[in-house]
N, C-alpha and C positions, 0 to 999 in steps of 0.2 A: 408401488407406482414406478420406482426406479427400474425394477426388473421388466415391467411392461414396456417402458420407453426403450430399454436396451434391446429387447426382443424386436421391437418395431424398427429400430435403427439397423439391426443385423438383417432383418428381412428386406429393408430397402436396399442395403448394400448388396445383398445377394441378387436382387432383381436388377439392379443397375449393372452389375458385373455381367450377367447373362445378356443384357440388352447391348453390351459393348462389343459384340461380335460384328466384324466388318469384313466384307469381301475385299480382297486386294484388287487394286486397279492395275492397269497396263504398266504404268511407270514403276510401281512397286514390284510387280512380277518380273519385269525386266531387271531390276536391281537384284532381286533375290535369286533368280534362275540363271541368267545369261553368263556363261563361262564357268559355271559351278556344277559340282556333284551334290545332289540332295539325297539324304538318307531318309527313306520313308518307311515307317512301320506300317506294313500292310495287314489288314485283318485276315483271319483264316478264310479259306475258301477261295473260289474264283481263280483267276489266272496266277495269283501270287503263290498258291499252293495250299494244301489242306491245313497246314499249321500256321500260315502267315509267317511273319518275320520281317527283317529289315532288308529293303532293296535299295541299292544305290542307282540313282537316275542321273546321267550326265546330260547337261544342256549346253551344248557347244555354242560359242559365239558365232559360229559359222552356220548355225541352224541344224547341225547334226545332233542326233539324240541316241542314247543307248541306256539300257537298264539291265540289271541282272536280278531276276526275280528269285525269291527264297526257294522255289522248287528247282532252281538251276537253269532255267531258260534264259537266254540272253536275247533282248529285243534290240534291233537297230532301225534307225529311220531318221526322220526330219521332225523338228518341232517349230512352232511359231506362236507369237502372241496374237490374241484376238479379243481386244477389249479387256474385260475382267476375267479372262480365262487364258490358259495356254492349251494348244492342241498339238497332238502328235499323230503322224502318219507312220506307222511301223511297217517296215518291209516284210516282216514275218509275224505280223499281228494286226490289231485293229487299225482301221483308217479313221481319220478325223475324230480321234478320241480326245475329248476336251475336258479339262479339269479346272475348277475354281478352288482357290485357296482362301480359307476364312481365318482371320486372326481373332484371338480371344485371349483372355487372361490364362487359359490352360495351354495355349500354344497355337500352332498353325495346322488346321485340319483341312483335308482335301476331299472334294466331292465331285462325282461325275456331274458335269455341267448339264446334261440332258435329263438325267434321271434323279438328280440330287441325292444319290446314294453315296455313302462314305467310301473313300478309296484309301485312306490312311491318314497318318499324322507325321509331320516332318520331325525327325529326331535330331538331325544336325545337318550342317551345310559345310562343304569343303571347297576351296577354290580349285579350279582346274579339273583334272581327271585322275585323281589318285588311285582309282581302281583299274586304270588302263582299259576302260570300256571302249 
């Protein structure tokens, strides 16, 4: 009986951990992104490159944005907050590209706001622009 109770408790714990995923709101996104460089582990394929990798994204306090994709391409443009997502207009890439960030026990996952497709996972955050993007 003890084993059955323990298995039930573990199952409940797992279910509640999965249920604790929350989409970041505008104030949280502002604190996380503004004036920082966010290092994002991007999945293989798509604009990140065939093998994926880590891409630094700079979110300037002045609304400027820049990113260096694992495949070597550097994006430049502007970014803004829009409710529970941030959006970027890249001079040399997509326009109105919006992303939601979801917090969970596993970390912060990023999703295309329109398609709900994964865009990556935040690896780390550094103040300012250490990559000189």
